[in-house]
N, C-alpha and C positions, 0 to 999 in steps of 0.2 A: 839626414834629419827628416826629410819628407817621408822616406820609406818607414821610419820609425813612427811618425805621426800617423801614417796610414794604418800601420799594424795596431796602434793604440786605439784607433777608432773602430777598427774591425773587431777587436777582442771583446769590448762591452757589447757590441751588436751580436757577436756569436753567443755570448752569455744570455742576451735577451731572448734569442731564438730558442736556445736550449730550455730556458725557464718556461717559455711559452709552450713548447712542445711538451714539457713534462706536465704542465698545468692542464693543457688540453687532453692529454693522455689520462690524467687523473679524473677529469670530469667525465670522459668516456667511460672509464672503469666504474665510476660511481653511478652513471646513468644506466649502465648495463646490468646493475645488480637487480636480480629477479625479485619480485614481490611474492613472498610465500603466503599462500591462502589456504587455510583449513576449512573444514566443513562449518564448524561453529563460527569462525570468523566471517564466513559467507553470510550466515543467517544474521549476524549482528550488523553487517554492512548493509544488507537489505533493509533491515528495520530502521537503521539510522540515516541512510544516505538517499534512499529512493524518494524523489519529489512527490510522486503520487501518494505515498503513505503519509507524507507530510501534510498534504491536502486533507486527508482524512482526519489526521490529528487535529488540525485547525477547526475543521467542522465539528468535530467532538468537543473541542474547547468552547466553541461558539454555542452549541447545544447546552452545554453545562450552565451557561449564564442565564438560561431560561428559568432555572430553579430559583435563584435569588430574585429574579425579575418577578415571578409569581408570588413569591413571599412579600415582596415589596409593596403589594396592594394593601397591606395592613397599615402602611405609613399614611398619615393624613396628606391631602393635597392641598397646598397653599398657593394661591394665585394672586399676584399684585400687579397693579398697572395704573397708568395715568392717561387721561384722554382729554382732548379739547376739540370742540366742534362749533360749527356755525349752523343754526337751524331756526326755523320759524318758531314764534312763540304761540301759536294758535293753542297749543296745550301749555298750561301754566308752568309746567316743569321743563319745557324744552324737549330735547331728544337725547336718548342715551344709547350708545352703541351696544347691541346685545352681546353677552358673554359673561364675564366674571362679575360685573356690576348688576345688581338687581335694580330694575327700573322702577321709578315712582310714578303713579298715576295721579291724575287730578282733573278738575273741571276744565272744559275748553275756555279759550279767551271770549271776550264779548263780541269782538269783531273779527272777521277773517282777514288778517293782513299778512302779506308776504314779506315780512320785514325780518331779515336774518339777524338773529341775536346770538352773541357768543355765549358758550357754556363750557364749564371744565368739571372734571371729576377725578378723584384720587381714592382708590379703594382696595380692599383685599378680601378675598373669599376663601374660606377654608372648608374642605369637604372630607369626610371620613366615613369609612365603611368597616366598622369594627365587627360587624356581624354580617356574614354572607350566606348562611344557611347551607354550608357545605361547598359553595362555589369556589372559595379560595383553595380548599384542601384538594378539590378535584383538579384545579389548574396546577397546583404543585405536584400532584401525582402524575399528571400527563407530562409535565416538564421533565420530572425525573425519569419517566419511562422513555421519553424521547432521547435523553442523555445516554440511557443504558443501551438504547438501540443504536445510537451513533457509535458507541463504544464496541458493540457487537459486530457492527459493520466494518470498523477499523480492524479488529481482530480476524474477521474472515478474510479481508483483503491481504492482510499481513500473512496469514496462513497460506493463501494461494500463491503470493509472490515468492515466499520462502520455499514452498514446494517446487515451483518453477526453477528456482535457483539450484535447489538440490538435484533435480533431474538433469539439469545442464551440467552440473559438477560431475555426475556419474557418467554422462555421455562423454565428457571430455577425458575422463580417466580411461574409458574404454578405447576411445580414439588414440590416446597416447600409447596404450598397449599395442593397438594395431600398427602404428608407426614403428614401434620396437620390433614388432614380427616382420614388417617389411624390411627393415634394416638388417634383421638376422637373414632373411632370404637373400638379400643383395650380398651380404658378406659370404654366405655359403657358395653362391654361384661365382663370386670373383675368385674364391679359392679353387672352386671347380674348374673355372676358366684357366687358371694358371696350371693346374694339373693337366688339363686336356692339351694345352699347348706342348707341355713336355711329352705327353703320350703321343701326340700327333707327329712331333719332331723325331720321336724314336720309332715311328711307324706302327705303334700299338694301337692307335685309335684313328678314325677318319677325321679329316679336317672339318668335316661338317659339325662335329661336336662342338667346336670352338664357336661356330656362328650360332648354334642353339643356345649355348650358354650366354652369349652376348644378347640374344633376344629375350631371354628370361630376365637378365640383368635389367635391361631397358624396361620391360614391362613392370618389374618390381619397383623401379625408380618412379614410374608413372603412378603406380598404386600408392607409393609412399607420398608423392606430392599432392595427390588428390585427397588423401586422408589428412595430411597436414593442413590443407586448405579448410576442410570441414572442421578440424580441431580448432583452428584459429576463429573460425566463424562461432563455434560454440563458446569460446573464451570471450570473444567480443560481446556476445549477448549476455554472458555472465557479468562482465564488467559493467554493462549497462544496468543491470538489476542491482549491482552492489554499489554503483556510483564511483567506481574506480576509474580514474582518467588516464591511467598508464596504458600503453599499448598492449594488445592481447599477447603478444609474443614474449612479454616481460613477466607474465603471470606463471607462477610454479604452484601446482597443486600439491598439498603435502599429505592429505589423508588418502591412503591407497589400499589399506588392508582391513578386512572384516575382523572384529574381535572374536565373534562367536557365530554359531549358526542356530541358536536356540530361539524358539518362538517366545515372544514376551508373554508374561502372565496375563490372564484375562481380568485385569483390574481397572480397565478403562470404562467410564460411564458414557453412555450416549449423550446424556445431558451436557456433558463437557465438550462435545464436539462444537467447533465454531460455527458450522452450518446450522446446527440444531439451536445453538444459542442465539444466532441471528434471527431465525424464525420465531423462536420464543420471545425475543425482545419485541418483534413486530406484533406478536399477539398481545403482549402486555400493553404496548402503546395503543392498540385498538380498543382494548378493554378500558383503558384510562380515558380515551376519547368518548366512549360510550357513557361513562360515569359523568364526564363533564357535561355532556348533552342532557342527561338526566337531571342534573342539578340546574340547568339554565332556566328551567321554569319555575324555580323557587323565587320567593320575594326578594327584593333588594331593599335594604335599609340604608338610607343616607343621613348622616348628621352633618348640618352645614352651619356656618357662621359667617356673617358678612358685616363689614364696617367700611364706610366710605364717606367722604365729604364732597360737596358739590358747590358750584357757584353758577349763578344765572344773571343774564343781563337784563331780566325783567322780573319785577316783583309780583306779589299776589294781587295788587290792585291794577296791574297792567302798565305801570310806569317803566319806561325803558331807561336803563343806565348800562350801557354796554361795557363799561369798565368794571362793573361788578361781576361781570361774566368770568373774569379771569381770577376772581378771589374765591377761595374755598370757604364760603360763608355758611353753608348748612352741613352739619355732621348727622349721619344716619347709621344705625346698627341694627342688626337682627340675628336671631339664632332659631334653629328649628330642626325638625327631622321630617324625612319624607319616606314612606313605605310604598314601593311600587311593585307591580307584577305584570308580565306580559300576558295578559288574559287570553287574547286572540291568537297567540303564537303556539297554543297547545298542539294544534294540528300540524303545523310545520315541524315542531320540535318531535312530535311522534313519528313523522316520516323519517327524519334524521336518525331516530333511535332504531328503527327497523333496518335502515341502511347499515348502521354500524353493527347491529347484531348479525346480519348477513356476513359482513366483513369478518367479524369474530369467529363465526363458524368456518369461514374459508381459511383463516389463519389455523384453527385447530386442525383442520383437515391436512394442511400443508405440514403441520407438526407431526401428525400421525404418519404421513407419507415419508417424511425425513427419517423418522425413527425406523420405519421399515426398511428404507433404502440403505441407511448406515449399517443395520444389522446384517443385511445380505452382503453388503460390500465387505464387511469384516470377514464374514464366512468365506466369500470368494477369494479374498486376498490371502487368507491363511492356507486355503487349499492350494492356491497357485504357488505359495512359498514352499510348501512341502514337496511339490512336484519338481520345482526349480532346484531344490536342495538335493534331491535324488539325482538330477541330471548333473548338477555341479560336482557331485561326489564321484562320478564316472569319468569326467573329462581328464583328471590327472593320469588315470590309467591308460587312457587312449593316447595321451601326449607321450607318456614314457614308452609304450609300445612302438609308437611312430618314430620316436627318436632313436630307439635301439635298432629298428629296421633300417632307417637311413644311414646310421653309422656303419652297420654291417654292409649294406649295398655299396656305400661309398668306398669301402676297402676293397670290395670285389670289383668295382669299376677301375680303381687305381691299379689293380692287378691284371686288368684286361679280361676279366672272367664274365663281365656282363656288358650290355651296351648302354647307351645314354638313356634309352626310353625307360628302362626299369629304374635308373637313378632318378630320372626326373619324376616319375610316378611316386617313388617313395618320399621324395622332397615335397611334392604336392600333398601328399597324405599328412606329412609332418606340419606343413603350413596350415592345413585344414584342421589339424588336431589343436594347434596353438590358438588358431581363430575361435575354435569351438569352446576352448577353455576360457578365453577372454569374454566371449559372448555369454557363456554360462554365468560367469561372475557378474557381469552386467545385469542379466536377468534376475539373478538372485538378489542383487542389490535393489533392483527395481521393485521386486516383489516384496521385499522387506520393507521398502519405503512405502509401498501400497498399504501395507498393514498399518504403519504409522498414520498415514493420511486417512484411512478408513476409521481409525479409532481417534482421529483429531489430536494426536499428540506426537509431535516431531521428536520429542526426547527419546521415544522408543527407538528411533533410528540413529539419533546421535550417539546413544550409549554403545553402539556397535563399532565406534571407531576410536582408535587410540588417540 
């Protein structure tokens, strides 16, 4: 019975261990699933996940609020408040705290007494500037220009970060190809090692060939590990730009093939380049600031109205009744308008106008320089692409020839007709040809990306991928 009981206890425990092992294995399988990342997904993740770009978006949103803030100056300003004080009554009205309550003046008291009398006041002051002689419109234009500048700054930063991500993507693809080439070298030499052992055993080849194959395999394995390290470093940086929290070795790049090698049509305008738009937005903001300064010397018209009630602990005859100071016994009201102008500010405003005129000329010069730089950048990028396309067209021929030579010399080596040196040289040429082809494809991709960057339109590059 005891044995039966022991078995019955062990049986559920075994099931538990089996289920746990199955569950953990399932989790490992799930966690090992790679994250597939395409070129377009990379750009979307950069735009949506990078905190630095979120900071630019929030700055842009904050700048946008300046537009309704400038328009809000058309709304009348109403201030209401209540005050109570203790002051001498040497002036018949007592004392009023300066601010929204308009003080009342009157004759001084008969005697000079430092007798503190209470006083109260409750009032409201409304102020309205319906006519600003262009000042409000200038402020609205400046706020609008500042918002457009913030938007242009965001677009320029987004463009730069997306370019960095694309460049990392291409470098990672190249390094992945290099690791495949290293694996092929290792595999070829392992087969050669096996063959050399057979040939050495049969006395057809010296034993030194075996050691040479082993040396080449070791070097190829080192090259593979070094390339893999750099590849993971590139993927780590790519995950930083895309906001992917998964480890770099779980990323699988899916876009690997160019669709065509045709240059894009020359339909991109320099004015649409993010850099040009950023400088243009700065010039517009400077021009709006100049207009605001020019309007600042215009007159200011204020329409105001005031109503308030007061209480004083001393009456007009000088009798003191401190309790009356807490009663709102006198009501006053007034309405009027005021036209003011900063007459003596003309010199200061004129200096600021000159300052902004210089800044505006500087922005226009920067805009002209940007136009020249972008035009030449497009010209250089297209020339570079044509040259890289010619090089890339020749590398498959080189690779095919190197492959055929290696295969032929490998058969000759196995037949004992040539020594290891000639076989090693052919294998070196084959590896070099494979690396040349991978590098040519990388340079071709980079030069095509350079065209898209020069034209300020990444869609030119994206359209080349399936």
